[in-house]
C-alpha positions as CSV (number, residue, x, y, z in Angstrom):
1,M,114.1,96.8,94.6
2,K,113.0,100.4,94.0
3,K,116.1,101.2,91.9
4,L,118.7,99.4,89.9
5,F,121.9,99.0,91.8
6,N,125.1,99.9,89.8
7,F,127.0,97.2,91.7
8,I,125.1,94.2,93.0
9,F,126.7,90.9,94.3
10,Y,124.9,88.1,96.0
11,F,127.2,86.6,98.6
12,S,127.4,83.1,100.0
13,F,130.3,81.2,101.6
14,L,130.2,78.6,98.8
15,F,130.7,81.3,96.3
16,L,133.5,82.8,98.4
17,L,135.3,79.5,98.2
18,S,135.2,79.6,94.4
19,I,137.0,83.0,94.3
20,K,139.8,82.4,96.8
21,S,142.5,82.2,94.1
22,S,141.4,85.2,92.2
23,I,142.5,88.9,92.2
24,S,145.1,90.0,94.8
25,E,146.8,87.7,97.3
26,E,147.5,90.6,99.6
27,K,146.7,89.7,103.3
28,I,143.3,90.7,104.5
29,K,143.8,91.7,108.1
30,I,140.8,92.2,110.4
31,G,141.1,93.6,113.9
32,L,138.6,92.4,116.6
33,L,137.8,94.8,119.4
34,L,136.0,92.8,122.0
35,P,135.4,92.6,125.8
36,L,137.3,89.5,126.6
37,S,137.3,90.1,130.4
38,G,134.8,91.7,132.7
39,K,131.0,91.4,132.9
40,N,130.5,91.3,129.1
41,S,133.4,88.8,128.5
42,E,131.1,85.9,127.6
43,L,129.5,88.1,124.9
44,G,133.0,89.0,123.5
45,K,134.1,85.3,123.6
46,S,131.0,84.2,121.8
47,V,131.7,86.7,119.0
48,L,135.3,85.5,118.9
49,R,134.2,81.9,118.6
50,S,131.8,82.9,115.8
51,V,134.6,84.7,114.0
52,N,136.7,81.5,114.2
53,L,133.9,79.5,112.7
54,A,133.7,81.9,109.8
55,I,137.5,81.8,109.2
56,N,137.5,78.0,109.2
57,K,134.6,78.0,106.7
58,I,136.3,80.4,104.3
59,D,139.6,78.6,104.8
60,D,141.9,81.1,103.0
61,P,145.4,81.8,104.4
62,I,145.3,85.4,103.2
63,L,142.6,86.1,105.8
64,E,144.0,87.0,109.2
65,V,142.2,88.1,112.3
66,Y,143.8,89.9,115.3
67,P,141.6,89.9,118.5
68,K,142.2,92.5,121.2
69,N,140.6,92.9,124.6
70,N,139.0,96.3,124.8
71,Y,137.8,95.7,128.4
72,D,134.5,97.2,127.5
73,S,136.0,100.6,128.0
74,P,136.1,103.6,125.5
75,E,139.6,104.5,126.6
76,K,141.0,100.9,126.4
77,N,139.1,100.3,123.2
78,Y,140.9,103.3,121.6
79,L,144.3,102.0,122.8
80,A,143.6,98.5,121.4
81,A,142.5,100.1,118.1
82,R,145.7,102.2,118.1
83,E,147.9,99.2,118.6
84,L,146.3,97.3,115.8
85,Y,146.2,100.3,113.5
86,D,150.0,100.9,114.1
87,D,150.5,97.3,112.9
88,G,148.8,98.1,109.6
89,I,145.2,97.0,110.3
90,R,142.6,99.2,108.7
91,I,139.4,97.2,109.1
92,F,137.9,96.2,112.4
93,I,134.9,94.2,113.7
94,G,133.9,95.9,116.9
95,P,133.5,97.4,119.3
96,I,130.2,95.6,120.3
97,F,128.7,98.6,122.1
98,E,128.3,102.1,120.8
99,K,129.6,103.6,124.1
100,N,133.1,102.4,123.1
101,I,133.4,104.2,119.8
102,A,135.0,107.3,121.3
103,D,137.9,108.8,119.3
104,L,137.8,106.2,116.6
105,D,137.3,109.0,114.1
106,K,141.0,109.7,114.6
107,F,141.7,106.7,112.4
108,N,140.1,108.3,109.4
109,D,141.4,105.8,106.9
110,A,140.1,102.8,108.9
111,V,136.6,101.3,109.1
112,F,135.0,99.9,112.3
113,L,132.0,97.5,112.1
114,T,130.2,97.9,115.4
115,L,127.6,95.3,116.3
116,S,125.4,98.1,117.7
117,N,121.8,98.4,116.3
118,K,121.6,102.2,116.5
119,I,120.4,104.1,113.5
120,N,122.1,107.5,113.5
121,K,125.8,107.4,112.7
122,K,128.0,109.5,115.0
123,K,131.2,108.9,113.2
124,N,131.7,108.5,109.4
125,N,134.1,105.6,109.7
126,V,131.9,103.6,112.1
127,I,129.3,101.3,110.5
128,Y,126.4,100.0,112.6
129,S,125.7,96.4,111.6
130,G,123.1,95.4,114.1
131,V,119.5,94.7,113.2
132,N,118.2,98.2,113.8
133,A,114.7,99.7,114.0
134,Y,114.9,101.0,110.4
135,S,115.4,97.4,109.1
136,Q,112.6,96.1,111.3
137,M,110.1,98.8,110.4
138,D,110.9,98.4,106.7
139,A,110.0,94.7,106.9
140,I,106.8,95.5,108.9
141,N,105.9,98.1,106.2
142,K,106.3,95.4,103.5
143,F,104.0,93.1,105.5
144,L,101.4,95.9,105.9
145,K,101.4,96.6,102.2
146,K,101.2,92.8,101.4
147,E,98.2,92.3,103.6
148,K,96.6,95.7,102.6
149,I,96.5,96.8,106.2
150,E,95.7,100.5,106.4
151,K,94.8,101.5,109.9
152,T,97.9,100.7,112.0
153,I,98.6,102.1,115.5
154,C,102.0,101.9,117.1
155,L,102.7,101.4,120.8
156,I,106.1,102.6,122.0
157,P,107.4,102.2,125.6
158,K,108.9,105.1,127.4
159,S,112.3,103.6,127.4
160,D,115.9,104.1,126.2
161,F,115.1,102.9,122.6
162,K,112.0,105.1,122.1
163,D,114.0,107.5,119.9
164,E,115.3,104.6,117.8
165,I,111.7,103.4,117.1
166,E,110.7,106.9,116.1
167,K,113.7,107.2,113.8
168,G,112.8,103.8,112.2
169,I,109.2,105.0,111.6
170,Q,110.4,108.2,110.1
171,K,113.0,106.7,107.8
172,T,110.6,104.1,106.3
173,N,107.7,106.4,105.9
174,I,105.5,103.6,107.2
175,K,101.9,104.5,107.3
176,I,101.0,104.8,111.0
177,K,97.6,106.2,112.0
178,K,98.7,107.1,115.5
179,V,101.5,106.5,117.9
180,F,100.8,105.9,121.6
181,Y,103.4,105.8,124.4
182,Y,103.1,103.8,127.6
183,D,104.8,103.3,131.0
184,T,106.4,99.8,131.2
185,K,105.0,99.1,134.7
186,P,102.5,96.2,134.4
187,T,99.7,98.1,136.2
188,E,100.3,101.2,134.0
189,I,100.3,99.1,130.8
190,T,96.8,97.7,131.5
191,K,95.5,101.2,132.3
192,R,97.0,102.7,129.2
193,V,95.8,99.9,126.9
194,E,92.2,100.4,128.2
195,E,92.5,104.1,127.2
196,I,93.9,103.3,123.8
197,T,91.2,100.7,123.0
198,K,88.4,102.8,124.6
199,Y,87.6,99.8,126.7
200,S,85.2,101.6,129.1
201,V,83.2,103.1,126.3
202,R,82.9,99.8,124.5
203,K,82.0,98.0,127.7
204,Q,79.3,100.6,128.5
205,N,77.9,100.1,124.9
206,V,76.9,96.6,125.9
207,L,75.0,97.8,129.0
208,D,73.3,100.6,127.0
209,E,72.3,98.2,124.2
210,I,70.8,95.7,126.7
211,K,68.8,98.5,128.4
212,R,67.6,99.7,125.0
213,L,66.4,96.2,124.0
214,E,64.7,95.7,127.4
215,N,62.6,98.8,126.8
216,S,62.0,98.0,123.1
217,G,59.2,96.0,121.5
218,D,61.6,93.8,119.6
219,P,60.1,90.3,119.4
220,N,63.6,88.8,119.5
221,K,65.0,90.9,122.3
222,E,65.4,88.0,124.8
223,K,67.7,86.2,122.4
224,K,69.6,89.4,121.6
225,I,70.0,90.3,125.3
226,E,71.2,86.8,126.0
227,S,73.8,87.1,123.3
228,L,74.9,90.5,124.5
229,E,75.3,89.3,128.1
230,K,78.0,87.0,126.8
231,R,80.0,89.8,125.3
232,D,82.5,92.1,127.1
233,T,82.3,95.0,124.7
234,L,80.3,96.4,121.7
235,G,81.6,98.6,119.0
236,K,84.3,98.6,116.3
237,L,87.9,99.5,117.0
238,D,89.3,102.3,115.0
239,F,92.5,100.3,114.0
240,D,93.1,97.0,112.2
241,S,96.6,96.4,113.4
242,V,98.9,97.3,116.3
243,I,102.7,97.4,116.3
244,I,104.0,96.7,119.8
245,S,107.6,97.9,120.0
246,D,108.7,95.8,122.9
247,F,110.2,92.6,124.1
248,D,110.2,89.8,126.7
249,E,107.8,90.2,129.7
250,T,106.7,93.7,128.8
251,L,105.6,92.6,125.3
252,K,103.6,89.8,126.9
253,S,102.0,92.2,129.3
254,V,100.9,94.4,126.4
255,T,99.4,91.5,124.4
256,T,97.6,90.2,127.5
257,S,96.2,93.6,128.2
258,L,95.0,93.9,124.6
259,I,93.2,90.6,124.9
260,Y,91.8,91.6,128.3
261,T,90.3,94.7,126.6
262,D,88.6,92.5,124.1
263,V,91.0,93.1,121.2
264,S,91.4,89.7,119.5
265,P,94.6,88.8,117.6
266,K,92.3,86.8,115.3
267,E,90.6,90.0,114.2
268,I,93.4,92.6,114.7
269,Y,97.0,92.0,113.6
270,F,99.4,91.9,116.5
271,I,102.8,92.9,115.2
272,T,106.1,93.3,117.1
273,L,109.8,93.8,116.6
274,N,112.5,91.1,116.1
275,Q,112.2,88.6,118.9
276,W,115.1,86.3,117.8
277,F,112.7,83.4,118.0
278,D,112.1,83.6,121.7
279,E,110.6,80.2,122.4
280,S,108.7,81.4,125.4
281,L,106.4,83.0,122.9
282,L,105.3,79.6,121.7
283,I,103.7,78.7,125.0
284,E,102.2,82.1,125.8
285,F,98.5,82.4,125.1
286,G,98.7,86.1,124.3
287,S,101.5,85.6,121.8
288,Q,99.6,83.3,119.4
289,N,99.0,85.0,116.0
290,L,101.9,87.4,116.8
291,Y,103.8,88.7,113.7
292,F,107.4,89.9,113.7
293,P,110.4,90.5,111.4
294,S,113.6,88.6,112.0
295,V,116.8,87.1,110.5
296,N,116.5,83.8,108.5
297,K,115.3,81.2,111.0
298,K,116.7,78.2,109.2
299,N,120.2,79.7,108.9
300,Y,119.9,80.8,112.5
301,D,119.1,77.3,113.7
302,D,121.8,75.8,111.6
303,F,124.4,78.2,112.9
304,S,123.3,77.6,116.5
305,K,123.7,73.8,116.0
306,T,127.1,74.2,114.5
307,F,128.2,76.6,117.2
308,F,127.0,74.2,119.9
309,K,128.7,71.2,118.2
310,N,132.0,73.0,118.2
311,F,132.0,74.7,121.6
312,N,129.3,73.0,123.6
313,L,127.7,76.4,124.1
314,Y,124.9,78.2,122.4
315,P,125.8,81.5,120.6
316,T,124.7,84.9,121.5
317,K,122.5,86.7,119.0
318,I,125.1,89.2,117.9
319,S,127.7,86.4,117.4
320,F,125.4,85.3,114.5
321,L,125.8,88.7,113.0
322,S,129.6,88.7,113.5
323,Y,129.8,85.4,111.5
324,D,128.5,87.2,108.4
325,L,130.7,90.3,108.9
326,V,133.9,88.2,108.4
327,G,132.5,86.9,105.1
328,L,131.4,90.4,104.1
329,V,134.8,91.9,104.7
330,Y,136.6,89.0,102.9
331,Y,134.3,89.3,99.9
332,L,134.5,93.1,99.6
333,A,138.3,93.1,100.0
334,K,138.7,90.3,97.4
335,T,136.5,92.1,94.9
336,N,137.9,95.7,95.5
337,D,141.2,97.4,96.0
338,S,141.8,96.3,99.6
339,V,144.3,99.1,100.0
340,L,141.4,101.6,100.0
341,V,139.6,99.7,102.7
342,N,137.8,102.9,103.9
343,K,136.0,103.0,100.5
344,I,134.8,99.5,100.1
345,F,131.6,100.1,102.1
346,D,130.7,103.2,100.0
347,K,129.3,101.3,97.0
348,Q,125.8,100.0,96.7
349,T,125.9,96.3,97.4
350,V,123.4,93.6,98.2
351,F,125.0,91.1,100.5
352,K,123.6,87.7,101.2
353,G,124.9,85.9,104.3
354,K,123.7,83.6,107.0
355,T,121.5,86.2,108.7
356,G,119.7,86.9,105.4
357,I,120.1,89.7,102.9
358,F,121.1,93.2,103.6
359,E,122.0,96.3,101.7
360,I,125.2,98.4,102.0
361,E,125.4,102.0,100.8
362,N,127.5,105.0,101.9
363,K,128.8,103.1,105.0
364,N,125.3,102.2,106.1
365,I,123.8,98.7,106.5
366,K,120.1,97.8,106.3
367,H,119.0,94.2,106.8
368,L,116.3,92.8,104.5
369,L,114.5,90.7,107.1
370,N,112.2,87.7,106.8
371,F,108.8,87.8,108.5
372,Y,107.3,85.3,110.9
373,K,104.1,84.4,112.8
374,V,103.5,82.5,116.0
375,E,100.9,80.0,115.0
376,N,99.9,76.8,116.7
377,N,102.9,77.0,119.0
378,K,105.3,77.2,116.1
379,F,107.2,79.9,114.1
380,K,105.6,80.1,110.7
381,E,107.5,81.9,107.9
382,I,105.4,84.5,106.0
383,F,108.1,85.7,103.7
């Protein structure tokens, strides 16, 4: 930690159980604003199930949760929030998506924990609890310093989350040598990676060196030429690591293109964003030796198993986050004046939950993520 927190608590559900009978017995009421019908209903129901698991784990009758269907609509989300607000509820989990936060600032003495991973706050009483680009870049920055990596380039796709990546870089002051942008079409990716890695120049260097040796009097030129003919390129790269700000098939296209241009992940660090332990990476050749920040894998696996055991379904990624939010609200309400609910997220707090550790300050949340590597078809924890 760079500074000493005035107020630090390390949270776990086991500890929560030990404080159930302390402080005030006033009801802790949480409103849930979720899409329980429509195209995102399965996402909303997964979060609701996760919240139920958390309530059962805490097992305290003073904790009450009131779910409302917001129909994934800004207008209906506001009406659902209004109804719960009129019933005395001042703290909410949801909405899931940022698009539905319209008019929530009218409830200025309430707090809304959206599961969105955006960085910039649009409303003072809306807290973004998703794993954002700031949290991810902060973990990457820690890894770069740990490994003494100094010449890092960053590849950012021309997509909707481009601005979020840029904000994450800016907020962490991570040392980036140069940022490159690319079109996400597969053919354009290869072309762009060739430009970034100066592939044509490095390929020509091989031909030029072979020609030079052929015209030289070097007694070992035949062996040297034979060795060069087995190479694709010649010449050092001007970076020692690359951050690929992408996911899924596009990420795989970028790593494949890098390998095609003779950039080896055994020599250059390949780093990406939180992949939520996508198992398709384990069987992908271009994903071996790939590094990424993420939530705590052991806890994530344990939660998934518990969720499946209870519901015969696997949880969504954000439902894992919602599990911790219930515990967080319960803990802060039990250790603060729950009447002033809009103030309990102002203090500097370190919160430890299932997802890992994250910091809370001035109604902002930053996850302190773990770091992993794809190695030998497994996810290996680095820190």
